[in-house]
C-alpha positions in Angstrom: 18.2 -1.6 -7.0 16.4 -0.2 -4.1 12.8 -0.3 -4.0 12.3 3.5 -4.1 13.8 3.3 -7.6 12.4 0.1 -9.0 8.7 0.3 -7.7 7.4 3.8 -7.9 7.7 6.7 -10.2 10.9 8.9 -9.5 9.9 11.3 -6.8 11.0 14.2 -8.7 8.5 13.5 -11.2 5.8 13.4 -8.6 6.9 16.6 -6.8 6.8 18.4 -10.2 3.5 17.1 -11.1 2.2 18.2 -7.5 3.9 21.8 -8.2 2.1 22.0 -11.8 -1.2 21.0 -10.5 -1.0 23.6 -7.7 0.0 26.2 -10.2 -3.0 25.4 -12.6 -5.2 26.0 -9.7 -5.8 22.4 -7.9 -7.5 23.4 -4.4 -6.3 20.2 -3.0 -3.9 17.4 -4.1 -4.0 14.1 -2.7 -1.2 11.3 -3.2 -2.5 7.9 -3.0 -0.8 4.6 -2.6 -1.6 1.3 -1.6 2.0 0.0 -0.1 2.4 -3.6 0.1 1.1 -5.2 3.4 0.9 -2.1 5.6 -1.7 0.0 7.0 0.7 2.7 8.2 0.3 6.3 7.2 1.6 6.7 3.7 4.2 9.3 4.8 5.6 6.5 7.0 6.0 4.1 4.1 7.7 6.9 1.8 10.4 7.5 4.7 11.1 3.9 4.6 11.6 4.0 0.7 14.1 6.7 1.4 11.5 9.5 -0.1 11.3 12.7 1.9 7.3 13.5 2.2 8.0 17.2 3.0 9.2 17.6 -0.4 5.7 16.8 -1.6 4.2 19.1 1.0 6.3 22.2 0.0 5.6 21.7 -3.7 1.8 22.9 -3.3 -0.5 24.8 -1.1 -2.6 21.8 0.0 -0.9 18.2 -0.4 -2.7 15.3 1.6 -1.4 11.6 1.6 -3.3 8.6 1.9 -2.6 4.8 2.0 -5.6 3.2 0.3 -5.1 -0.1 2.1 -7.5 1.4 4.8 -9.9 4.1 5.3 -8.0 6.7 7.4 -10.1 9.7 7.3 -13.0 8.1 5.4 -16.0 6.9 7.4 -16.8 4.3 4.8 -15.6 2.5 1.6 -17.1 3.9 -2.0 -18.7 1.4 -4.4 -17.7 2.4 -8.0 -19.4 0.6 -10.7 -17.7 -0.3 -13.9 -19.1 1.6 -16.8 -20.9 -0.5 -19.4 -20.9 -3.6 -17.3 -18.2 -6.1 -16.4 -17.6 -9.8 -17.1 -16.6 -10.6 -13.4 -17.8 -7.7 -10.9 -20.4 -5.0 -11.2 -18.1 -2.8 -9.2 -15.6 -2.4 -6.6 -15.5 -1.3 -3.0 -12.6 1.3 -2.5 -11.1 3.9 -0.4 -13.2 6.8 -0.3 -10.6 9.2 -2.1 -11.1 7.5 -5.5 -14.7 9.0 -5.3 -13.8 12.2 -3.5 -11.6 13.5 -6.4 -12.7 15.5 -9.5 -9.5 14.5 -11.7 -7.8 11.3 -11.3 -4.1 11.1 -12.5 -2.4 7.9 -12.8 1.6 8.3 -13.0 1.9 4.7 -14.4 -0.6 5.1 -17.3 0.5 5.5 -21.2 2.1 8.5 -22.2 -0.7 8.9 -24.9 -3.1 9.5 -22.0 -1.2 11.4 -19.8 -1.3 13.8 -17.6 -4.9 13.7 -16.5 -8.3 11.8 -17.3 -11.4 12.8 -16.0 -12.7 10.5 -13.3 -15.7 9.4 -15.4 -14.0 7.9 -18.1 -12.8 3.8 -17.9 -9.3 3.9 -17.2 -7.1 0.8 -16.1 -5.4 1.4 -12.5 -3.7 -1.4 -10.6 -5.5 -3.5 -9.5 -8.7 -1.5 -10.6 -10.8 -1.6 -13.8 -12.8 1.7 -13.7 -13.3 4.5 -11.7 -17.0 6.2 -11.5 -19.9 5.3 -14.4 
């Protein structure tokens, strides 16, 4: 199967989610991904995977893309600490987008937690263990 089918959530699910977030009043929707071994813009990576970034841009008023493998528009990385402590690392240095958001939604999380988790709640996200304390 091609990568656009096996590695990511179906693009129509992402498009529908973006559209619904816009309908309930999201001021900005930022699609984040850390594509394997590249620092190119996320839009370019999507095109190589046979996705059309314009479909997401037209699904809501303000949609942004961010390849979280590097800073892009950010000035520095954000240190996000593990709530309640950790066995290995106290925190992680991440792309600024993870700290900039009010709500973080992960399309890979279990259905019992879908669709939205407040950023302050502990939550597993590849390869990270948490968001803000």
